[in-house]
N, C-alpha and C positions, 0 to 999 in steps of 0.2 A: 504495500499501500506507500505511495507516494503521501507525503504530509508534508504541509506549509513548515516555513521556519514557526518559531514559536513566537506570540507576540509578545507583548511589552507589556515589565509585569509593575503591579500598581501598588504597594505596602512585601511586597517579595514574595505578593501570587497574582497570577491572571482573571483580570476581571470574569465571572460567568456572565454568562449575559442571559434576563430573565424578563421574559412578556408573560402577560394572564392570559388563560382560555380567553379568543377570541372567534368573533362570527367568520363562520370554516371561510365565507369571500376575502377576508384580513387576511389570513392568515399565511405570509408570508415567508419565506424561508432567510434573510436576509439578518445581519447584526452589526456591530458596529464596524467591526471590521471588514465590513462588506461579506460575499454568501457561506454559514459557514459551514464547514467540515462534518455536524452531525448540531439533529434536530429532537431534542428527547418530549416529550408530552409528559408530565409528568407531575400523576395526583400523591404522588409522597412527598412531606412536610419542607413544605418549596423550602426553610432553613437548611433541612438538613442537605437536600442538593446542592445549595451553596454554599454550604461548607465544607464538602467532598470533592464538584465538580473541578473550582482550582485546580487539585491537587493534578485530577489524571489529565488537565489540559495543559500543567506546568509538563506533567511525565510525557506526553504525549505527542504534542504539538499542536493539538490540530484544536479548531475553535469550537465549542460546544452552545449550543443554543437552548436553553428550556423554554417551555412555557407551560406556565402550570392551571391546575383547577384539579377537579374532584371526580375520587375515580370513573361513578356511571357516567358520570358528564362527561367527560374526555371520551369514555372507552364508547361513548355513544356516538362523538363526534367523528371517533376514529369510525366509525362506522358509517356515517351518513358521507362522511369523504371518501370512503372508496378506494379505489385505487390512485386517489390522489391528494389523496392527502400526501404532506408534508416531512409528518414524522418519521424520523426513522427507528425511534426504538419507543418504548411506550413504559411506565416503571408507574406501579399503583400502589394503597395502603393496604387493600383489603384484597384477596384473588378473587370474589368472581367478577369484577370489573375484564382479568383476563381472560376469563371464558369468554364475556359478551365478545369479542374482537375474534377471540379463538373456532368459538365458533359458526363464523363468521367467515372464516377460514381466509383470517386477512394477516397474519403470521406467521414467518418463516421458521424451517425449521434450524435451531440451533446449533448453529457443533458441537462437540461434545466437549471442548475449552472450556465452553460458558457457563457448564457446571459441573466440571469434573469432583468441584471440591464442594457442593452441596448436596447432602445426604439426599437417596433416590426415593421417600415419602414426597416430597420441595418440588421437586420434577415433573409432570408431566407424563406420562407415556408416550405421547407422540413430543415431545419435546420442541417445541412450541417454542418455548419459554419457560424461564424459572425462577423458583423463590429464591429470594435475597435477604429477607427479615422475615423474622417473624413476632407477635404481641400477644402476647399472654390473658383471654377472656380472667378475671375475677369478680370478688363480690368486693367493694368497699364496707366498712359497718363504723357507725359512732361511737368510738371508744367509753362514753361515757354513760350509755344507755345499753351498752351489748358488748360482750362478751365472745370470744370464738366459740365456742360453744351453743351458740344462742343460733348462730348463720345454718339456717337446710343442708341438709345431706345435699342436695342434686337443688342449679340453677333454676329446675325447673319450677320446685316447689314455692318461688314470687308469683307463682302464678294465685295460689291459694288466699283462699277470705283471710286468714288470717296474718297476709301482708297489706290490708290496705287501707292506703295512704303511709306506709312505708318503710315501700322502696322508688327507688327514682333508675331512668330509662332514659334517652334521647335514641328516639325510634326514626326522627331523621336522617341519622348522620349514617355512614358507609361503615363507620365502624361495627354497630347495632344490627345493619341489617346484613354484616356479613358472620353476625352469629350467630341473626336466627338460618342465616341457609347453613350453618353447621345442624343449626338441631333439627331445620329439614332433612338434611343429609345422613344422621344420627336414627331421630324419632319415628320420623317419616310425615305425610299430608297432615293428615287429623289429627295426631300429634300436638305438631305447630303450629293449626288455626286453633285449640283448645288451647292449650299456653300461649297467644296471640291477642285471645278473647278471655283470659282469667288477666293478664299483665293490663289489657286498658283497664278492664273495670277493678282493678284495684293499685294498679302501678302508680308514680305518678311524674308524668311527661313535662319532662324538662329540656332546655334549648340545646346545648353539646354536652360530651364528657367533660368540660370541663366542671358548666352547674352541680351535672350529679356527686365531681366531687367536692366539690365548695356543698352541696344541700346537707352532705352525708354527716364532713365534717362543723358545719353549724349546729345539727340536732332538725335539722328540718322534716328529716327522713331518718332512718334508723342503720338501711344501709341503701346503696345503688349500687349499677352493671355497667360496669367497663371494659377496659387492658389498663393492665397494672401499668405502665410505664407511665399513665396520670399520674400517679405517684409518688409514681421514686422522683418524677422528674422534679413536682413540688418539692418533693425532702430534701429535692440536692439543691435550689434552692434560694426556699426559706421557709417551707413548711407552712408557710401560713391559713392553704387550703387543706392543710393535710395531719394537723397537730393535733387534734383531738379524733381520729380516725387512723385503722391500720386494714390490711388485706386479707379475705381470702382466697387461699385456693382451695379449689374442688378438688380437685385430683380425682385419681378413680373413674380413668375415662370418664368422666360423667360430661353430656356439652358445655358445663360452664369452666372446663379444663380446659377448650377449644383454642388453638394454638390457629391466631389469623395470617396466613400467610401473602405477603409483599414481594408481588411478582416483574419481571422483567422481562420483557421480547423484545423481538425485532420484526420491523415491517415489510411484508415482502414485497412491497412496493420503495422499501429506501432505495434511495441512490447510491446512498453512502454504504455499503453494507461492509465492506470491512473496515469502516471505522465504527459499527454499528457494534460488530464481531468485538472489538477490540475493546471496546465502552463499557458490556456487559461482561465479559471474561475476565476486566480486570474486577467491576462491582464483587463479584464471586471471590477474588483472590482474597487472599490473607492481608496485601495493605490495606483494602478497600474496606473492608468487613472486619480489620479492626478499626481504623478511622470512625466507622461508623457506630462500631462498642461508644469510644472515643467521647461523642459529641454529643447533644444534649438529648438526644429521644431516646435513648436508656431504652431503645427495645432490643431483639434479641437477634444478634447475626448468625447466618447460619451455615457457615463454613466455619465446622468446629476450632479449627485454630485459631478465631478470634473469641477474645474471651471478654468477657464483657463487666460494667463494677460488681466489685463483689460482697453489693452490701444488697442488688438486686438477686432474687429468685435465683439458686444458679437452674441453669435450661436440664440438668436431664435428671429434673427432681420430678416437672410438670406434670407429668402421666395424665398427655391431652389424647382424648378420641380419635380415634385412626381413621381419617377423613379423606377420603380423596378430593386432593383438592382444585383436578377441572373438573367435576361434576356440579360445583356449590356454583347453584341458578340463582343468581338475581335478579331474572324477572318473573321466574312464579315466587321469590321473595317477598315484594313488590305486592305483586299478585297478592298474594294472601295477607299483609301488612292494612294491606289497603281495603279487604273486605273485612278484617277486623277494627278499622277505623282510625287505625294510626298511618296512618297518609292522605 
């Protein structure tokens, strides 16, 4: 692959080119320094990619343009654009968005080097994308009103009447919808529909996962459903939203122990496939995985060689259920949640 000379550095690192998700008619691949070598549609945390992309740019000499948005919005945008999409790489927070693009036949098969460091269960059988980070489902609980012994045996129990007005969740976000997709895969459609109805009747709906944590910490509710990294991140920063709460990990392959996988895939229509393959291979390599482990995000790297902050529950103690990452069904989830009155 031919690469252009490295561009000038600012404060010791090249500047990552960032843009927000725009209508299809205005998505043109042109960065500050001319046409980029790689266009990434990014639905992972913008701040995380802003931290690690400059490292890749410096090492590779490639110019990267980031276009940031949300999981399902960007997945549907790629499907709408089809073969005319300017995207070379698609990154997500949760794997159902990857399945939307994959089911539309818009990903190219990745070379083995792109996923060689990732355990097999986090790579779809067709090798069209790979996992690169994981997020553990947890229940947060208020330590003034609850003990860990008071927490339910299963995530499914939060739908029961005894939790009425006591458990917060954010149904409109991709995070919770990924959790629902795991419940659907594990428990089936009827049980998932009943669980969602119970949450609608008995749960407390809030705006986002940060508000879930704040509601638990303040004592407005006894418990909340979210991912663990929100709590760990707050503890690392100042603890102001987590000083009166703790985490409950369900374990035992319960749906409440679900690991949501962030995915990386290369578009079949990419005009920069060499650069796309190079980036995804780098993303799953030990250097990038360790950089993400040491970032603000506190998500689990999937490369076993990378080590997360020791204050975070170890990855090998999580006991998640076995879920086929390529089978998680975003559209069916949104249909069920709509029927339950949650969307």
